[in-house]
Phi, psi and omega in degrees: 000139184294154182291144175257132174273116180273124182238140168258148179247123185247110181101099189255041176279195186298322181295331179293330176303319179299322180291323181293316178299320184288331177282341187305314180273003178275099184297333179278000182256143172221117181281128187239351183191157183224148174217135173202141180287342184257120176296321182293321177290323174294325177299317182289329182288318181285335172293324174291323184234073184296341179289350181261001183300331182287345187286151171302135178226147185224154173279335183243127184296336181288334174285323174304310186285342177276328187258345185239131177284125183205165179260329182208172179225151167253124184252124178221059188249171176308146191308311188288353175274343184306318185304308181301309186296316178299306182300319178296313183291323172302311178302330174278005179081025185254137168291147186232129166247114187252145171284162179285158341290157182305308177210181191243007173218155179298314183303319179293320178300318179292327184289311182294326179295316177298317179301316181300316182294316183298318185276340185070019179267160177280131171234118184234156176249147178275053171276088190293347184286345179292342184259349186284132182302323184297314181289318181293326173289321176306311180303314181296317178298318182295310187291334178275359176076027184288337176244012182072193179296128182289130184246332183206144180226130180240129179222138172230127171234119176242143191203159170275048186290320184299314181281324185291334185249005183299134179083005185246170177301340179297332177260014175252107185297338178293337181254326185269333187072356181166188182261214183305327178301323182272352184257253182289331177292348171303327176299313182299312180295321182297314187287331178294316180290322185292315185292321187265333189062021176287154183241117183292143180248302178225157182221136169246128187224146178235138184228148175228120181275353175056042177082000184251184181274354183228161179300128180247313175249130178224138175234122182239126166257117187247133169256119184263159177293136184098352176107340180298150180243146176234144177229110186237127181241137182231115179248108188271356179237040180282157183289342177195174181290136167204143177217137176213143183220135180233133178248110180262134175232176185290340179240009180165189180210154177240134177239127173254117178221120176050043177086356182253136182253119176248133179257127177239125182264162185270168174297142012269353181257050186291127185210144177232126180208147173290127184235011177311125179239104184277003180273355197288316181211134180243122178141189184207182185297320181296314179296314178304320181298306182300316181294325177293320177297321180282353179083014185275343188202168175260145178300122178277345182231065180291163189291349178301332184277334167296325175296311185292325178295313182287335174297315181290320182293314179300319173302317180299310180299322174295315175301316181295326179290320186266340184076015182232162170303140178239146175281144174275118187280140179265000000 
């Protein structure tokens, strides 16, 4: 019988249900234990996934990893707890798939990357856009020089974040580490950097908390090394979800809208066409995590992207606080 990768789930909120659903068709994966500090949260989770009721469950994640034999964990806890949870699990010899953001400081990001290298264990992030055909193909086209040198990147993420997270830990900076910029907009920053491989140098940011303790509206102007510029907008009190990202180059542009990728070539052979290629990668972070543990694949979301995202995020927070451009610290 083929080896089963035994996984523990730490933090059984709403996003963990997505991981369970994605693991369902992965025959090499086996969920063996659960942990959540909230009895009510665990109850709601098991109601959604009654087939997991027989598994051992714990209020303290340390009891889970001490008492249940496993190969790896999936961490989906409040953001500021990620650092402790990742480090503890790596120390116990467990592979880790962590929800975004990886951690909430650059120092912590460097620390978990060092620990993963020292232990030889897999540390991955749940940045799902690395698996989306439109973004994977966009990255290939940029790398192949199909739009020439990237000169400008424009990104917008709009969401009902203010209303949707009211009264939850996401608006408590002690647990969230920040607002939408550190939460769902982490995906926007990640995919912008991942598709282009651009390295941010300085950022000027303006933030509006809209009467809360965390950032709700954020506008970032980013100067990249090599001269490219980025304009990233995060709107946390929008009427509904919307995201769009555009990559401009010296010889063309790429537009990502609603999962579709459009390529626009430059004059004199100017042409616009949908080039979305859905054959490019089948899977998601959970399947890739299991396959990587088994040596069948390479991690598609390594921790370097968690480091790069928090470096840019911290610089944006510093700029918003001081009202001046901030250097992105390495």
